[in-house]
Every structure is written in structure tokens, then in C-alpha cells.
C-alpha positions, 0 to 999 in steps of 0.5 A: 082731230085737226088740233091733234094732228097739228100737235103731233106734227109740231112734236115730231118737227121739234128739233130736240125730239127729232134728234132723240128719235134719230138717236134711238133708231141708230141705237137699235141699228148698232145694238140689235143689227150690226152687233148681231151680224158681226157677233154671229159671224164671229162665232162662225169663224173662230168659235164661241170662246174667242168671240165671247172674250173679245165681246167682253171688252165692250164695257171697255169701249163704252167707258171710253166713249162715255168719258170722251163724248158724254163727259161723265166722271167715273168713281174709283169703285167702278174701275176696281169692279170693272177689272174684277168683272171682266177678269171673271168673264174672260176666265169663263170665256177662255178654255183651259190651255186655249190661247187667242190667235191673232187672225183677221177673223177677230175683227168680227167680234171686235166690230161687234163689241164696238158697235154695242158700245156705240149703241149704248152711248147713243141710248144714253145720249137720246135719253138725255134729250128726251127721257122717255124709255118706252118710246126709245125701246119701241123705236129702237125695236121697230126700226131694227128687227125688220132690217135684221129680218131682211138681212137674214132673208137676203143672206139666205140664212132664213127662208119663209119656207123654214119659218112656215114649217116651225111646229107650234111648240117651237113657235111658242118658244120663239115667241116667248124668247122674242117677248123676253128680248123686248122686255130686256131692251125696255129694262135696258133703256130704263137703266140707262136713263137712271144710271151711267151707261158704263155701269149699265154695260158692265152689269150687262156683260155678266149675262154669260155667268148667270146663263152658265149658272142657270144651265148648270141647274136646269141642264146638268147633263150638258153643263158642269161646274168646274174650278174655272166657273167657280172663280169666274163666278166669285170674281163676278160677284165681288166686281158687282158687290163693289159696284153697288156699294 
């Protein structure tokens, strides 16, 4: 038992391991905490279309940080696919005839976008030191979600009374969503360990396209497929195909 404790202690006291653990924890703070706080505040202040349009710039920041901090080289295919995918997301985000108004409130989704990019870079940096995706995802989730819950309680966006009042059906839905979110974080760590973070970020940014397509299939009464959506899907598919060539 003593030898086990000593072994665990030496593992944690290893400078590289400690650096990786701090990186995993900070990646959780930037992605799961700061990104969420500023993203939802942006939704409240300027609405979904403009917020999504700014958040769509996250792969751009990831690419810049990857080039300057991780010193990774990117292929010509990546740049062409980036243009197609980000253009598809922009078309989907902006309503017909809508213009983005330059207001101070745009800082909220912008900070959310940068926080997301910083968190993804920290994941890649930490996984280069310690290639353990399960540990990385566990540390990121364990460190960030209690902080986010505490923020919700302090900001009075969530109360213990509301949690207790959730019926069993909704509670099951919330728990299922939480489980799927944890799986998503774990898969993201695995993908980041295997591939350049700019490519992972670019593919992740297409989630809004797939969400809309699923909504159109399962929620036909509320979602409609129009020319804007079709153009967005085509551009995204072309971008992803070019990226995977």
C-alpha cells in the first residue's frame, strides 16, 4: 500500500505530468466554463444568428494560435476547406437580409470564440506532453463543471429549488444530455490527440449544420429546409470532403 502511495506521489510530482494536468484543467475552464458563460450572454444580448456567426470564427483563432504557439504547418487543402465550411456556417447563421451590427455586445460571442480556441490549443499542448485522452477528459470535466454550476447558482440563473422540482422525465433527458456531452468531450480529446487541432476544430464547427438537418427530419413542424440551408449544407459537405482527401 505504501509503495502504491509513493508511486502515485512520484507520478503527480513529475514536472511533465503536473504541467499536463494543469493544461487539461485549464482547457476545461476555457471551453466548458468561459466559453459557455460568454456564449449564453451573447445569445441573451444579440440573439442566435449574430452570436452563431461570430462563434463560427473560432476555427480561425484556433488556426492562428496553432501556427504561432504549436508551430504546426497546414496544407493548402485545409485552407480551401476552411473557406468552404466557414462560408457554409455563415450562410446558415445569418437570416436573409440581416446585417451584423457593430455593437459592444459583439464582444461576448467574440470572447467565447477566443476562449474556445484557447481551450482547444491547451488540449493539444497537454496531450503532446501526456498522451492520455481519458485522463484529460476526466480532469477537464471534473474541474470545470462544478465551477460552472457554482457560477449558475451565484448568478441566480439556477436554484436548488428548481433542480428539485424537475420531474422524472425531464431529469432523465437532462442526465442523458449530460452523458452524451461527456462522451463528446472524450471523443474530442481522442481526436485532438490523433489529429491537428485546427482540423478537429473545423470539423466540430459543422455541428450546427447536422443539428439543423436532424431538426428538419425529427421536428418537421418547427424547422424548414430552404435555399439558404441547402447552400450551407452543400458548402459544408464540399469543405469536409476536401479536408478528408
